[in-house]
Backbone as ProteinMPNN parsed JSONL, in Angstrom:
{"seq_chain_A": "MTHTVTHNSDENRYEIHVDDTLAGFTKAFEDGDVVTFPHTEVFDEFEGQGLASELVTGALDDIRARGKRIVPTCPYVARFVERHPDYQDLLA", "coords_chain_A": {"N_chain_A": [[28.916, -25.382, 50.326], [27.315, -24.957, 47.313], [24.174, -24.956, 45.658], [22.881, -24.982, 42.451], [20.341, -24.359, 40.122], [19.843, -24.672, 36.728], [18.629, -23.84, 33.428], [19.136, -25.809, 30.714], [18.778, -25.439, 27.667], [19.801, -26.473, 25.289], [20.155, -29.169, 25.836], [17.591, -29.892, 26.461], [16.694, -29.8, 29.149], [16.543, -29.243, 32.747], [19.096, -28.569, 35.035], [20.809, -29.52, 38.053], [23.454, -28.331, 39.939], [25.995, -29.09, 42.199], [28.113, -27.158, 43.804], [30.439, -26.975, 41.329], [29.725, -29.28, 40.051], [27.787, -31.437, 38.097], [24.843, -32.699, 39.35], [22.403, -33.781, 38.872], [19.357, -34.015, 36.812], [16.354, -32.894, 35.163], [14.441, -33.828, 32.54], [13.049, -31.715, 30.06], [10.815, -31.022, 27.736], [9.887, -28.672, 25.425], [6.933, -27.488, 23.864], [5.592, -25.148, 22.262], [3.657, -23.382, 24.454], [3.71, -25.309, 26.378], [5.371, -27.507, 28.584], [6.78, -30.594, 28.83], [7.608, -32.95, 31.251], [9.36, -35.725, 31.311], [11.232, -37.283, 32.733], [13.26, -37.545, 35.633], [16.336, -37.325, 37.289], [18.691, -37.921, 39.838], [22.014, -38.208, 40.476], [23.659, -41.102, 41.859], [25.668, -40.571, 43.875], [24.757, -38.223, 44.944], [22.298, -38.611, 46.062], [19.619, -38.475, 48.504], [19.891, -35.929, 49.565], [17.985, -34.054, 49.168], [18.035, -32.93, 46.706], [16.541, -33.454, 44.338], [14.04, -32.381, 44.867], [14.748, -29.632, 45.136], [15.669, -29.215, 42.541], [13.338, -29.654, 40.926], [11.662, -27.69, 42.012], [13.092, -25.352, 41.278], [12.948, -25.625, 38.472], [10.173, -25.529, 37.988], [9.552, -23.006, 39.019], [10.899, -21.439, 37.139], [9.464, -22.156, 34.826], [6.973, -21.069, 35.484], [7.7, -18.315, 35.64], [8.207, -17.846, 32.98], [5.744, -18.047, 31.876], [4.576, -20.437, 31.072], [3.051, -23.763, 30.823], [2.699, -27.076, 32.326], [3.194, -30.621, 31.672], [3.388, -33.236, 33.596], [4.785, -36.063, 33.096], [6.719, -37.596, 34.258], [7.019, -39.608, 37.078], [8.084, -38.602, 39.514], [7.944, -35.78, 39.269], [5.177, -35.487, 38.919], [4.18, -36.414, 41.418], [5.388, -34.519, 43.04], [4.101, -32.122, 42.247], [1.497, -32.826, 42.961], [1.775, -32.958, 45.72], [2.426, -30.356, 46.357], [0.435, -27.963, 46.334], [0.651, -25.282, 45.493], [1.826, -25.3, 43.026], [0.058, -26.451, 41.304], [-1.43, -24.93, 39.601], [0.054, -24.755, 37.316], [-0.405, -26.919, 35.753], [-1.135, -28.249, 32.589]], "CA_chain_A": [[28.424, -26.109, 49.197], [26.226, -24.252, 46.674], [23.301, -25.681, 44.743], [22.395, -24.09, 41.427], [19.488, -24.955, 39.083], [19.922, -23.933, 35.472], [17.915, -24.387, 32.258], [20.021, -26.147, 29.639], [17.883, -25.631, 26.536], [20.467, -27.312, 24.269], [19.963, -30.568, 26.238], [16.205, -30.055, 26.821], [16.585, -30.217, 30.568], [17.018, -28.398, 33.83], [20.165, -29.258, 35.724], [21.218, -29.046, 39.353], [24.885, -28.48, 40.196], [26.521, -28.89, 43.549], [29.343, -26.425, 43.479], [30.542, -26.974, 39.87], [29.543, -30.66, 39.59], [26.418, -31.79, 37.736], [24.346, -33.696, 40.329], [21.165, -34.4, 38.355], [18.622, -33.237, 35.81], [14.995, -33.26, 34.806], [14.217, -33.553, 31.108], [11.959, -30.721, 29.845], [10.612, -30.82, 26.308], [8.957, -27.592, 25.194], [6.121, -27.481, 22.657], [4.805, -23.931, 22.426], [3.532, -22.945, 25.86], [3.623, -26.488, 27.271], [6.625, -28.189, 28.855], [6.581, -31.97, 29.325], [8.692, -33.481, 32.094], [9.255, -37.19, 31.295], [12.206, -38.067, 33.534], [14.129, -36.805, 36.565], [17.373, -38.194, 37.83], [19.77, -37.377, 40.672], [23.084, -39.2, 40.461], [23.78, -41.863, 43.066], [26.496, -39.968, 44.898], [24.064, -37.048, 45.472], [20.966, -38.974, 46.574], [19.357, -38.277, 49.956], [20.213, -34.575, 50.001], [16.869, -33.186, 48.817], [18.342, -32.212, 45.452], [15.481, -33.599, 43.383], [13.032, -31.355, 45.224], [15.326, -28.341, 44.765], [15.715, -29.162, 41.084], [11.996, -29.499, 40.416], [11.213, -26.363, 42.428], [13.737, -24.394, 40.401], [12.444, -25.783, 37.129], [8.774, -25.058, 37.965], [9.597, -21.556, 39.21], [11.265, -20.898, 35.85], [8.323, -22.339, 33.938], [5.987, -20.056, 35.883], [8.187, -17.009, 35.257], [8.137, -17.763, 31.507], [4.35, -18.077, 31.477], [4.278, -21.711, 30.426], [2.307, -24.765, 31.616], [3.465, -28.333, 32.335], [2.629, -31.964, 31.666], [4.348, -34.036, 34.368], [4.724, -37.516, 32.893], [7.689, -38.181, 35.205], [6.351, -39.871, 38.342], [8.568, -37.737, 40.586], [7.407, -34.436, 39.094], [3.748, -35.574, 39.134], [3.983, -36.49, 42.861], [5.784, -33.236, 43.592], [3.013, -31.156, 41.99], [0.368, -33.26, 43.767], [2.052, -32.63, 47.137], [2.656, -28.907, 46.504], [-0.684, -27.343, 45.624], [0.971, -23.992, 44.926], [2.296, -25.499, 41.65], [-0.953, -27.135, 40.488], [-1.914, -24.013, 38.547], [0.907, -24.873, 36.145], [-0.801, -28.085, 34.956], [-1.782, -27.947, 31.295]], "C_chain_A": [[27.239, -25.334, 48.605], [25.492, -25.149, 45.741], [22.724, -24.673, 43.753], [21.544, -24.882, 40.414], [19.559, -24.065, 37.875], [19.097, -24.619, 34.388], [18.923, -24.592, 31.163], [19.172, -26.451, 28.426], [18.498, -26.48, 25.434], [20.253, -28.812, 24.557], [18.5, -30.871, 26.593], [16.073, -30.532, 28.258], [16.965, -29.051, 31.504], [18.058, -29.224, 34.595], [20.373, -28.673, 37.11], [22.691, -29.367, 39.527], [25.131, -28.288, 41.662], [27.951, -28.385, 43.374], [29.41, -26.419, 41.927], [30.269, -28.351, 39.255], [28.054, -30.91, 39.299], [25.956, -32.92, 38.645], [23.07, -34.359, 39.861], [20.485, -33.481, 37.377], [17.184, -33.718, 35.752], [14.809, -32.87, 33.353], [12.999, -32.632, 30.98], [11.838, -30.397, 28.377], [9.515, -29.764, 26.087], [8.251, -27.742, 23.847], [5.175, -26.294, 22.8], [4.836, -23.506, 23.869], [3.487, -24.08, 26.842], [4.982, -27.155, 27.355], [6.3, -29.548, 29.439], [7.839, -32.419, 30.045], [8.585, -34.989, 32.134], [10.185, -37.945, 32.241], [13.05, -37.122, 34.4], [15.102, -37.778, 37.175], [18.374, -37.394, 38.632], [20.784, -38.495, 40.747], [23.308, -39.831, 41.823], [24.53, -41.162, 44.193], [25.844, -38.726, 45.519], [22.691, -37.348, 46.043], [20.866, -38.685, 48.079], [19.665, -36.899, 50.465], [19.112, -33.586, 49.683], [17.084, -32.415, 47.488], [17.245, -32.323, 44.399], [14.39, -32.566, 43.628], [13.504, -29.939, 44.858], [15.319, -28.139, 43.235], [14.337, -28.917, 40.493], [11.417, -28.132, 40.814], [11.791, -25.286, 41.515], [13.175, -24.426, 38.993], [11.011, -25.187, 37.035], [8.699, -23.559, 38.185], [9.973, -20.865, 37.855], [10.159, -21.0, 34.832], [7.272, -21.255, 34.237], [6.434, -18.662, 35.408], [8.103, -16.775, 33.745], [6.743, -17.885, 30.988], [3.924, -19.346, 30.777], [3.499, -22.631, 31.357], [3.091, -26.101, 31.501], [2.561, -29.555, 32.155], [3.666, -32.848, 32.373], [4.184, -35.539, 34.164], [5.702, -38.266, 33.748], [6.973, -38.415, 36.546], [6.789, -38.96, 39.482], [7.933, -36.353, 40.48], [5.895, -34.452, 39.354], [3.44, -35.616, 40.626], [4.34, -35.156, 43.523], [4.658, -32.213, 43.452], [1.787, -31.523, 42.827], [0.557, -32.85, 45.225], [2.294, -31.146, 47.396], [1.599, -28.183, 45.696], [-0.378, -25.969, 44.982], [1.53, -24.097, 43.528], [1.241, -26.122, 40.76], [-1.568, -26.224, 39.423], [-1.101, -24.106, 37.275], [0.486, -26.025, 35.239], [-1.562, -27.655, 33.695], [-3.11, -28.71, 31.174]], "O_chain_A": [[26.262, -25.077, 49.308], [26.089, -26.01, 45.094], [22.157, -23.652, 44.143], [21.964, -25.926, 39.916], [19.363, -22.853, 37.969], [18.891, -25.832, 34.427], [19.527, -23.619, 30.71], [18.869, -27.617, 28.171], [17.766, -27.151, 24.706], [20.181, -29.62, 23.631], [18.193, -31.996, 26.988], [15.422, -31.538, 28.539], [17.59, -28.064, 31.117], [17.899, -30.432, 34.771], [20.146, -27.484, 37.331], [23.133, -30.494, 39.303], [24.537, -27.415, 42.295], [28.841, -29.077, 42.878], [28.498, -25.894, 41.288], [30.548, -28.569, 38.076], [27.187, -30.635, 40.128], [26.591, -33.973, 38.709], [22.685, -35.398, 40.396], [20.922, -32.359, 37.123], [16.848, -34.802, 36.229], [15.0, -31.711, 32.984], [12.03, -32.774, 31.726], [12.618, -29.621, 27.825], [8.372, -29.942, 26.507], [8.868, -28.074, 22.835], [4.097, -26.411, 23.382], [5.903, -23.295, 24.446], [3.249, -23.857, 28.029], [5.661, -27.348, 26.347], [5.605, -29.634, 30.452], [8.958, -32.295, 29.545], [7.793, -35.513, 32.916], [9.955, -39.121, 32.523], [13.485, -36.059, 33.958], [14.749, -38.902, 37.531], [18.851, -36.345, 38.199], [20.425, -39.631, 41.056], [23.161, -39.159, 42.844], [24.076, -41.161, 45.337], [26.338, -38.225, 46.529], [21.986, -36.431, 46.468], [21.86, -38.655, 48.805], [19.703, -36.69, 51.678], [19.283, -32.388, 49.907], [16.422, -31.418, 47.202], [17.035, -31.379, 43.637], [13.882, -31.954, 42.689], [12.727, -29.145, 44.327], [15.01, -27.061, 42.725], [14.186, -28.048, 39.635], [10.744, -27.494, 40.004], [11.067, -24.413, 41.036], [12.949, -23.379, 38.386], [10.701, -24.439, 36.108], [7.85, -22.899, 37.586], [9.407, -19.829, 37.506], [9.923, -20.068, 34.062], [6.758, -20.612, 33.322], [5.636, -17.916, 34.841], [7.947, -15.641, 33.293], [6.538, -17.836, 29.775], [2.997, -19.325, 29.967], [3.308, -22.321, 32.533], [4.011, -26.229, 30.692], [1.363, -29.529, 32.438], [4.707, -33.166, 31.797], [3.526, -36.211, 34.958], [5.539, -39.469, 33.953], [6.377, -37.483, 37.086], [5.973, -38.581, 40.323], [7.442, -35.812, 41.47], [5.377, -33.512, 39.956], [2.526, -34.923, 41.074], [3.667, -34.722, 44.457], [4.306, -31.526, 44.411], [1.109, -30.638, 43.348], [-0.398, -32.441, 45.886], [2.36, -30.728, 48.552], [1.815, -27.829, 44.537], [-1.063, -25.55, 44.049], [1.703, -23.068, 42.876], [1.487, -26.312, 39.569], [-2.16, -26.704, 38.456], [-1.521, -23.584, 36.243], [0.943, -26.121, 34.1], [-2.479, -26.835, 33.733], [-3.801, -28.589, 30.163]]}, "name": "protein", "num_of_chains": 1, "seq": "MTHTVTHNSDENRYEIHVDDTLAGFTKAFEDGDVVTFPHTEVFDEFEGQGLASELVTGALDDIRARGKRIVPTCPYVARFVERHPDYQDLLA"}
């Protein structure tokens, strides 16, 4: 089983796929150098597998690589950044 995180700019979100099936997403609205994360969702049949953490890690790694900052209005993303100090430098 492979997990892949991709940036779907047409849908303003990052997606996580399990094999070829969409398993969840985190919305990501870009405004210049700032990306706001208002909502994260992993579909019911994929819950409990750590996919939300993988998804947010992949999204934040991409944000860092692109030299942008974040505003985590989504409670999950906000808690994730709070619990992972190595991502706190991304806060706008």
